[in-house]
Every structure is written in C-alpha cells, then in structure tokens.
N, C-alpha and C positions, 0 to 999 in steps of 0.2 A: 504493500500500500504506500509506504514512504517512497519507494523507488518510483512508483507510478506518479506520485505527486511531484517529485523532482523533475521527471520527464515532462509532465504537463506544464510545469513552470518554465522549463527551458523552451518548450515549443511556443508558449505564449510570448516569451521574451524575443525569440527569433521572429515571430509574426509581427510584433511591434517594430522591430528593427527593419524588417522588410517594408512595412507600411511607411515608416519614416523616410526611408530611402526613396520610395516612389513619390511621396508628397513633397519632400524637400526638392527633389529634382524637378517636379512640375511647377512648383510655386515659389521656390526659393525658401531659405531658412527663416528669414525675418517675417515673412508673410504666412508662415505655417503655424497653426496653433496645435497644442496637444490634443484638443478635442477633435480636430480633423484627423490627426494620426490615429486616435482611438477608434474613430468611425471607420477608417480604412482597414484597421486591424481587426475590427469586430470585437473590441474590448471596451471596457469603461475607462475613464480617465484615472480612476482609482487603481486599475491594473497597471497603468503606465507608472504611476507614482510608487507602486509596490516594487517595481524593477529599477526605476530611474529617479533621481532627485529632481531633475528639471530638463528643459529642452537641451541645454548644453551638455548635460550628462548623457542624454540619449544620443546626441550628435557624436560625442566622443566614442561611445560604444559602437556606433555604426561604422565610424572610421577605423577603429581598432580592428574590427572584424575583417576588413580587407587587407590590413597591414600585417596581420599575423604571419602569413606565409613568407613575406619579405623579411620580417624580423628573424624568422628561423633561418632563412637563407643567408642573411648577413652574419649571424652569430657563427655558425659552422665551427670549423677547426681554429683553435687558438694560434696555431703555427702552421699555416698551409704551406705546401711545397711551392706553390705558384700564387703568391698573394696578388700580384698584378692581374693575372688571369682570373682569379676569383672576383676581384673588384670589377673587371670588365664584364664578366658574366652576370654579376648582380645588377649592374647598371642596365645592361641589355634586357634582363628579365623584367625589371621595373617598367621600362618603356614599352616593351612588347605586351606586358600585362595590361597596361593602360589602353593600348591600342586595340587589343584583341579580346579582352575579357569585359563583357557588357556591364557587369556589376562594378568592377573596379573603375571602369570609365565613368559610370554614373556618379560614384562616390567622389572621385577626383574632380569631376565637373561641379559637383555641389561645393566642394571645398574651395576650389579656385575661382569659380564664376558665380556662385549663388549663395554665398555666405558673407554676411556683414558681421564683423566682430564688435558688436555693440550690445549694451544692456546685459541680458543674461548670457550672451555669448562671449563676454569678456574673458572668463576663465578658459574657454576653448582656445582663444587666441594665445593665452599664456601656455597652454598645453601644446599648441602647435609650435610655438617658439621653442619650447623645450625639446620637442621631437626633432626640430631642425638642428638644434645645437648637438643633440645626440647623434644625428645623422652625419654632421660634419666631423664629429669625433671619431665615428666608426670608419669613415673614409680616410681620415688622417692615420688611424691605426693601421689600415691596410697599406697606405703609402709608406709608412715607416717600416713595415715588414718587407715591402718591396725594396726599399733602400738597403736594408740589412742583408738581403739576398742578392744584391748587385743588379737588380732589375731596373733601378732608377738611379740617377746621379747622387753621389754622397752629399752634395751641397744643396739638395732640393729643399726648398722652403715648404715643408709638408703642410703647415697650417694654411698658407696662402693657396697652395694647390688643392687642398681639400675644399676650401671655400669656393674656388673656381669650379671644381667639378660638381659641387652641390648646386651652385647657381646654374650651371649648364643643364643639369638634369631637370631642375625646376622649370627652366625656360622651355625645355623640350616637352615636358608634361603639359604645360599650358598651350604650347603651339599645337600639340597633337590633338587637343580638344577644340581648338579654334580654327585650325587650318581647313581650307576648302576640301570637301569630300573628293574632289577630282584629283587631289594630290595624295598619293599613297605614302603617308608618313612612315609607316612601319618598314617600308622597303629601304629606308635610309638610316635605320637605327644602327646597324653594325658599322657602316662607314663613319657615322657621326661619333660613336664612342671611340673608335680607333683614332679618329682625328683628335679628339679631346685628350686621349692618353699620349698621342704623339706630341701634343703641345706640352704636356707635363714633362715628357722626357727631354725636350729640346729647347723650350723657351727660356731665354736669359732672364725674363721678367719673373720667373718662378724659382729663381735661385736665391739662397740666403744672401742678404746684403744688397739686393737689387733695387732697394728703395721702398718707400712707404714705411710701415711699422718696422 
C-alpha cells in the first residue's frame, strides 16, 4: 500500500511537470498561473503545493528533469584518459540534444525565450546563475586535465577558456532555437565544436598573461 502511494505521488508529480512544460511553452512563464497548470494536469492547486513550494520551485524541477542526463555525462570519470575528447563529446551531446530531443528543446526554449526573472522567479535566476558558475567550473576542470595530459598548451588560461566555451555553447543553444527552420543547425555542430576547441589550442588571447584579468 505504501509503495502504491509513493508511485501514485510520483506519477502525479510527473503529470504536473508535464503540464507545466506545455503551458509555460505556450504562454510563457510570467503569464502562466498555477491554476492553469493544475487544470492541464487534472489536479487541484493543493496537489501542486503538496509537491512544489511555488511556481519557481516547479520551474526548477522541470528544468532539472532534462538536465539530469547531462549532469551524469559531465561527472563521469575523475581522471579520463582523453579529457579533451570527453569535453568535446559532452558539448556535442548538449547541442544535439537541444536540436533533436523535443522535450529538451521545449524546456530550453522556455528558459531562454519565455522566462522573465522577476517576482517569484527571482530565486530561479539565482539558481540559474549558480548552474552557470558550476558549468564553467566543470569545463575548467576538464581543460586543466587536458593541460596535464599534454592535450593543450601548458600556459593556457583555463579560466578564460572555460568562460569562452561556456559562452559559445550558450550562444549556440539560443541560435539553435531561433534560427530559421531552413537552416539545419544540427549539421554544423561537430565543425563548430572542433573550431571552438581549435581556438582554445591556438589563440594567443587565451594564454596566461594575454591581458584582461
């Protein structure tokens, strides 16, 4: 009986998340009420508050649900034999997932194009900023491992390079959502990532002491 209750609660939670994803995508986050999400999910507002504190908490859970496979891919081996190859594959997976997986595409569309970080969404902005900082940190970790294994120059500014690659991926994600359907963005992902990593390997601007901080 307890197991059945837990399964029913999990099913209800997933149904609410599915409904939130659909309504956020159709109307935008700020114009969506919890009552509308409840109606689409076929539950009461009380059921939503049983699982989530507020709209921001619901949004975060919806976003985390599609990020989990990427987090697992990023963590992987603490000392990979080919850290640069691992980083390249992770970046390519992230962009291909956004292009080819309808659910991830919807959620990224909501985050980048249909979410205003105001009022109750303020904590979501903070969470997103934290995720971005952690993402930069994980990229820098991989770059340092690549330097240690001789795959990248010893004088590479790993912090600046990580910021560059993170900004590059973010721009690609936005462009893949906005670019005209007549352009097959996914067909360019491998060359784009290879070009970005070639820049990290060869650009004097990404060497220690090259200027800036």
